[in-house]
C-alpha positions in Angstrom: 216.2 12.7 23.6 215.7 16.0 22.6 212.5 18.3 24.5 211.2 21.5 23.3 211.0 22.5 26.9 214.2 24.6 27.8 215.4 23.6 31.7 214.4 26.0 34.3 217.3 28.3 35.6 217.1 29.5 38.8 219.5 32.1 39.9 221.4 31.8 43.1 222.4 35.7 45.1 226.0 35.0 45.6 227.8 37.3 47.6 231.0 39.5 46.2 234.3 39.6 48.4 236.6 42.2 46.7 240.5 41.6 47.1 243.0 45.4 47.4 245.8 43.5 47.2 248.9 46.2 45.3 252.4 45.3 44.2 253.7 47.1 47.1 252.1 44.9 49.9 254.1 41.9 47.9 256.8 42.9 47.3 257.7 45.1 50.9 258.0 42.2 53.2 260.0 40.6 50.4 262.3 42.9 50.0 263.0 43.2 53.7 263.9 39.2 54.6 267.3 38.4 55.6 269.6 36.5 53.7 270.2 35.3 57.4 266.9 34.5 58.8 265.0 32.4 56.8 260.9 32.3 58.6 260.1 29.0 59.5 263.7 27.5 59.1 265.9 29.0 62.0 268.6 30.5 60.8 270.6 30.5 57.4 274.1 29.9 57.7 276.0 33.0 55.6 277.5 32.6 52.3 275.5 29.4 51.9 273.2 28.7 48.5 269.9 28.4 50.6 271.0 32.4 52.1 272.0 33.5 48.8 268.8 32.6 47.0 267.2 34.7 50.3 269.4 37.2 49.2 269.1 37.3 45.6 265.3 37.1 46.1 265.3 40.0 48.9 267.5 42.1 46.0 265.4 41.5 43.1 262.1 42.0 45.0 264.0 45.5 46.2 264.7 46.6 42.7 261.0 45.5 41.6 259.6 47.8 44.5 261.7 50.9 43.4 260.7 50.6 39.6 256.8 50.5 40.5 258.1 53.4 42.7 258.8 55.1 39.9 256.3 54.5 37.4 253.6 55.0 40.1 255.4 58.7 40.4 254.8 59.2 36.6 251.4 57.5 36.1 249.5 56.6 39.4 246.8 54.4 37.4 249.0 52.7 35.0 249.4 49.6 38.2 246.1 50.8 40.2 243.6 48.0 40.5 241.3 48.1 37.5 238.0 47.5 38.7 235.9 45.2 37.5 232.3 46.2 35.5 229.3 45.0 37.3 225.6 44.8 37.4 223.1 45.7 39.2 221.8 43.3 41.4 217.8 42.5 40.1 
């Protein structure tokens, strides 16, 4: 059944939250991770498969952090958060 009446639309105000996370906030803790200390898992013996993976993750995070630093030195706006367009609330 169709009707020419349009459904009533009710606008509900919603609070907006902005979260400001930078790559360094993620990469710094990862790059400081030790291959022998795995949080929540106790100590991983050096040379084990787990410690090798943790060390590899730490090394990769450090390399990424270095690249991000070099990009920021050339142009700090490239990796900067992009503000979303906002509409004024009526």
